[in-house]
C-alpha positions in Angstrom: 21.9 17.2 -0.5 18.2 17.0 -0.9 15.9 14.3 0.6 12.7 12.8 -0.8 10.4 10.3 0.9 7.6 8.6 -1.1 5.2 6.9 1.2 2.5 4.7 -0.4 0.0 4.3 2.5 -0.9 0.7 3.0 1.0 -0.4 -0.1 2.4 -3.6 1.5 0.2 -6.7 1.5 0.0 -10.5 1.8 0.2 -13.1 -1.1 -3.1 -13.3 -2.9 -4.3 -16.5 -4.6 -6.2 -14.6 -7.3 -2.9 -13.3 -8.7 -0.9 -16.4 -8.4 0.2 -16.0 -4.8 1.7 -12.7 -5.5 1.3 -9.5 -3.5 0.1 -6.3 -5.2 3.7 -5.0 -5.1 4.9 -8.1 -6.9 2.1 -8.0 -9.4 2.4 -4.2 -10.2 4.4 -2.9 -13.2 6.8 -0.5 -11.4 10.0 -0.1 -13.5 11.2 3.0 -11.7 11.2 1.4 -8.2 12.6 -1.8 -9.5 15.4 0.0 -11.3 16.4 2.2 -8.3 16.4 -0.6 -5.8 19.1 -2.4 -7.8 21.5 0.4 -6.8 20.1 1.0 -3.4 19.8 -0.3 0.1 16.7 -2.4 1.0 15.2 -4.0 4.0 12.3 -4.2 6.4 11.3 -1.7 9.0 8.9 -2.2 11.9 6.9 1.0 12.0 4.5 -0.2 14.8 6.0 -0.5 18.3 4.9 -3.5 20.3 1.6 -3.0 22.0 0.5 -0.1 19.8 -2.3 -0.3 17.2 -1.3 -0.5 13.5 -2.7 2.8 12.3 -1.3 5.4 9.9 -0.9 7.8 12.9 1.5 5.5 14.7 3.3 4.3 11.6 3.8 7.8 10.0 5.1 9.2 13.3 7.7 6.5 13.1 8.6 7.3 9.5 8.9 11.0 10.4 11.5 10.0 13.0 9.3 10.5 16.1 9.1 7.6 18.6 5.3 7.0 18.9 5.8 5.7 22.5 7.0 9.2 23.4 5.0 11.6 21.2 1.7 9.8 20.3 -1.3 11.5 22.0 -4.1 10.3 19.6 -4.9 10.5 15.9 -7.6 13.2 15.8 -5.5 16.0 17.4 -3.1 15.7 14.5 -5.9 16.0 12.1 -7.4 18.9 14.0 -4.1 20.8 13.8 -4.1 20.4 10.0 -7.7 21.7 9.9 -6.6 24.9 11.7 -8.5 24.1 14.8 -7.2 25.5 18.1 -6.9 22.9 20.8 -6.8 23.8 24.5 -5.1 21.5 27.0 -8.5 20.3 28.3 -9.9 19.5 24.8 -10.2 16.0 23.4 -10.3 15.8 19.6 -12.2 12.8 18.0 -12.3 11.8 14.3 -15.8 11.9 13.0 -16.4 9.8 9.9 -19.4 10.1 7.7 -20.4 6.4 7.1 -23.0 4.4 5.4 -24.9 2.0 7.8 -27.6 -0.5 6.8 -31.2 0.7 7.4 -32.6 -1.7 10.1 -35.0 0.1 12.5 -32.8 -0.2 15.5 -29.4 1.5 15.4 -27.7 -1.4 17.2 -28.9 -3.9 14.5 -27.2 -2.1 11.7 -24.2 -3.1 9.7 -21.1 -1.0 8.6 -21.7 -0.9 4.9 -19.1 1.8 4.0 -16.7 3.6 6.3 -16.3 6.4 3.8 -19.9 6.9 2.6 -18.8 6.2 -0.9 -15.8 8.4 -0.6 -18.2 11.3 -0.4 -16.9 14.6 -1.9 -15.7 17.4 0.3 -18.4 19.7 -1.1 -21.2 17.3 -0.2 -19.7 16.4 3.2 -19.2 20.0 4.3 -22.9 20.6 3.8 -23.8 17.5 5.8 -21.4 18.3 8.6 -22.6 21.8 8.9 -26.2 20.4 9.3 -24.9 18.0 12.0 -23.0 20.9 13.7 -26.1 23.2 13.7 -28.2 20.5 15.3 -25.8 18.9 17.7 -23.3 21.5 18.8 -23.7 22.5 22.4 -21.6 23.8 25.2 -18.4 21.8 25.2 -19.1 19.9 22.0 -18.4 21.3 18.5 -18.3 19.5 15.1 -16.0 20.7 12.3 -16.0 19.7 8.6 -12.9 18.4 7.1 -12.1 16.6 3.8 -14.3 13.9 2.1 -15.5 11.6 4.9 -13.0 12.7 7.5 -14.2 15.3 10.1 -13.6 16.3 13.7 -15.4 16.7 17.0 -13.9 18.8 19.7 -15.1 17.7 23.2 -14.2 20.0 26.1 -12.9 17.7 29.0 -13.8 14.7 26.8 -12.7 11.3 28.0 -9.5 9.7 26.7 -10.4 6.2 27.9 -13.7 5.9 26.0 -13.6 2.7 23.9 -14.1 3.5 20.2 -13.5 1.4 17.1 -12.3 2.6 13.7 -15.1 2.1 11.2 -12.7 0.7 8.5 -12.0 -2.2 10.9 -15.6 -3.4 10.8 -16.7 -3.1 7.2 -19.5 -5.6 6.5 -20.0 -6.4 10.2 -22.8 -5.7 12.6 -22.0 -2.6 14.7 -23.6 -3.8 18.0 -20.4 -5.1 19.5 -18.4 -2.1 18.3 -20.4 0.8 19.7 -18.9 3.4 22.1 -18.2 2.0 25.6 -16.8 3.2 28.8 -16.5 6.8 30.1 -18.4 9.1 27.7 -19.7 6.2 25.7 -23.4 7.1 26.3 -22.8 10.7 25.0 -20.9 9.5 21.9 -23.6 6.9 21.1 -26.3 9.6 21.6 -24.6 11.9 19.1 -24.2 9.1 16.6 -27.8 8.0 16.8 -29.1 11.6 16.6 -27.0 12.2 13.5 -29.0 9.6 11.6 -32.2 11.6 11.9 -30.4 14.7 10.6 -28.8 12.9 7.7 -31.7 10.6 6.7 -33.7 12.9 4.5 -31.0 15.5 3.7 -31.1 16.6 0.0 -27.4 15.8 -0.4 -28.1 12.2 0.5 -31.2 12.1 -1.7 -29.1 13.2 -4.6 -26.4 10.6 -3.9 -29.0 7.8 -3.8 -30.5 9.0 -7.1 -27.0 8.8 -8.7 -26.5 5.3 -7.3 -24.0 6.4 -4.6 -23.8 5.4 -1.0 -25.4 8.1 1.3 -23.9 9.3 4.5 -26.3 7.9 7.0 -24.5 8.4 10.3 -21.4 9.9 11.9 -18.9 7.5 13.6 -16.6 8.7 16.3 -13.1 7.3 17.0 -9.4 8.2 17.3 -9.6 10.4 20.4 -6.6 12.3 21.8 -5.1 15.4 23.3 -3.0 18.2 21.8 0.5 16.8 21.0 3.8 18.2 22.0 6.4 17.4 19.4 9.9 18.6 18.7 10.5 20.7 15.5 11.9 18.7 12.6 14.4 21.3 11.9 15.7 21.3 15.5 15.9 17.5 15.5 17.5 17.0 12.1 18.8 20.4 11.1 16.7 20.2 7.9 13.8 22.3 6.6 11.0 20.1 5.4 7.7 20.1 3.5 4.8 17.7 3.5 2.8 16.9 0.4 -0.4 15.1 1.3 -4.2 15.3 0.9 -4.8 13.7 4.3 -5.2 15.9 7.4 -3.4 13.3 9.6 -0.2 13.5 7.7 -0.4 17.2 7.2 -1.0 17.5 10.9 2.2 15.6 11.8 4.1 17.9 9.5 2.6 21.1 10.9 3.0 20.0 14.5 6.7 19.4 13.8 7.2 22.8 12.1 7.2 21.5 8.5 5.3 23.3 5.7 2.1 21.7 4.4 1.8 22.0 0.6 -1.7 22.1 -1.0 -2.0 20.3 -4.4 -5.0 21.0 -6.6 -6.9 17.8 -7.2 -5.3 15.8 -4.4 -8.1 13.8 -2.9 -6.8 11.0 -0.6 -8.1 8.3 -2.9 -7.1 6.7 -6.3 -8.7 9.6 -8.2 -6.0 12.0 -7.1 -3.4 14.2 -8.8 -0.4 11.9 -8.6 1.8 13.9 -10.9 0.8 17.2 -9.2 2.2 15.9 -5.9 5.5 15.2 -7.5 5.6 18.6 -9.2 4.8 20.3 -5.9 7.7 18.4 -4.2 10.1 19.5 -6.9 9.0 23.1 -6.4 9.6 22.9 -2.7 13.1 21.5 -3.3 13.9 24.3 -5.8 12.6 26.9 -3.4 15.1 25.8 -0.7 13.5 23.0 1.2 15.9 20.2 2.2 13.4 17.4 2.6 10.0 16.6 1.1 7.6 13.9 2.5 5.2 12.8 -0.3 2.3 10.8 1.1 -0.2 9.0 -1.2 -3.3 7.5 0.4 -4.6 5.6 -2.6 -3.2 2.0 -1.9 -4.6 2.1 1.7 -8.1 3.1 0.5 -8.1 0.3 -2.1 -7.0 -2.2 0.6 -9.8 -1.1 3.0 -12.3 -1.6 0.2 -10.9 -4.9 -1.0 -10.2 -3.6 -4.4 -7.3 -5.7 -5.7 -7.0 -4.4 -9.3 -7.3 -0.8 -8.1 -4.6 -1.3 -5.4 -2.2 -2.7 -8.1 -3.1 0.3 -10.3 -2.4 2.7 -7.4 1.1 1.3 -7.0 1.7 1.6 -10.7 0.5 5.2 -10.7 2.8 6.0 -7.8 5.7 4.5 -9.8 4.9 6.3 -13.1 3.4 9.6 -12.1 5.1 10.3 -8.8 8.5 8.6 -8.9 8.8 8.9 -12.7 8.1 12.6 -12.6 10.5 13.1 -9.8 13.3 11.3 -11.6 13.0 13.4 -14.7 13.0 16.6 -12.7 15.7 15.6 -10.2 18.3 15.5 -13.0 18.8 19.2 -12.3 19.9 18.4 -8.7 23.5 17.3 -8.0 22.9 15.1 -5.0 19.8 13.6 -3.5 18.7 10.6 -1.5 15.3 9.1 -2.1 13.3 6.6 0.0 10.2 4.6 -0.9 8.1 2.7 1.6 4.6 2.1 3.0 3.7 3.0 6.5 2.0 -0.3 7.2 0.4 -3.2 5.3 -3.3 -3.0 4.5 -3.9 -6.5 3.2 -6.8 -7.1 0.8 -7.6 -10.3 2.8 -8.6 -8.5 6.0 -9.3 -5.0 4.6 -7.6 -3.3 7.5 -4.1 -2.6 8.8 -1.7 -5.0 10.4 1.6 -4.7 12.2 3.9 -6.6 9.9 7.2 -4.9 9.0 7.2 -3.1 5.7 9.7 -3.0 2.8 11.8 0.1 2.2 14.6 1.1 -0.1 17.0 4.0 -0.1 18.6 5.3 -3.3 21.6 7.7 -3.3 22.2 9.6 -6.5 25.9 9.7 -5.8 26.0 5.9 -6.0 24.1 5.0 -9.2 26.0 1.8 -10.0 24.0 -1.4 -9.9 25.0 -3.5 -6.9 22.2 -6.1 -7.0 20.9 -6.8 -10.5 18.3 -9.3 -9.1 16.7 -6.8 -6.7 13.1 -5.9 -7.1 10.9 -3.8 -4.8 8.7 -6.4 -3.0 8.1 -7.6 0.5 9.9 -10.9 -0.2 13.1 -9.3 -1.6 13.2 -6.8 1.3 13.0 -9.7 3.7 15.7 -11.6 1.9 18.3 -8.9 2.5 18.3 -9.6 6.2 18.2 -5.9 7.0 15.6 -5.2 9.7 15.1 -1.9 11.4 13.3 -2.9 14.6 12.6 0.6 15.9 10.9 2.4 13.0 11.6 5.9 14.3 15.4 5.2 13.7 14.9 4.8 10.0 15.0 8.5 9.4 18.5 8.7 11.0 19.6 6.0 8.6 18.0 7.8 5.6 19.6 11.1 6.4 23.1 9.8 7.2 25.7 11.0 4.7 
């Protein structure tokens, strides 16, 4: 038996008036999902435990089968692991976004224009982050370039109770009320302010402005945490797994649990990604002996954060056609497999950030191809109508893997 998980990050949403009160899942043309669900099991799963923030870190830990209340130690340490950074027990890792702020004279008066600096390329961001590191690294503080706008700060003996706000939660809002507070807040704010002077006249930003693109005008720190201690996936479930993702967070969860992280050429973490290449990589992993492949696609989440409705619908359609469609053609060579499709959390267009609503999932078993519910479609409303609710998200993996 082989197992495949397709996770469309932030794919779930709320009804939207502009498309007749439908959600993007309802509006999208997704014949492969809608066909499989007619022979499968569908329902809702609560991936965010009560009292925890609705982030991809928490939600994906749940989907991987790890109880976030037990194993969550912060977002950035998982990303740092994927980046190959060594974390000591006294290190605090922080996510460091490159962002676009408005240009008022006082830092506190500025607005969060773009949490991703126009989805800056990795080539450009590496140059900028190296400049930041050269200027701001000091004993106990070191910056490390990552992918696109997502980077890392390692802070020796850094505080965990510093209050930091994810930049994608404050798009279009003044930053004054969302600046670092609490222990270590002054140091974090100092680094953020100093970064603006380093980035302001950098040739990379000058080139982006000339091309009509958002420049990276500041770093933004958030997502702090310590090195995680997680069980190995193979010891917990007896299966050898691989992760296919362009996002360090997801790759980090996989690596921390002993899974293989698979690099795919052209995988970007946004809608301009190699959808088909991810499916082809997953197939190769299965043919080479892996039992389970976790395919993560970031595109719907990025579109949700940016309020791009048409693009979010398109991202779902591309997941259906290029990822699921490719898999179904190639999986014909496999005798038995189970496949699960779900988001990690909703990223509603209306609020442009995550929420804690339960998300729709379905499980298809190739051994049971007969249609059991001809009216079934893969939407939030249908999943709710089944009455099946998995209240503890980390238990979904057990259900998926049961024979």
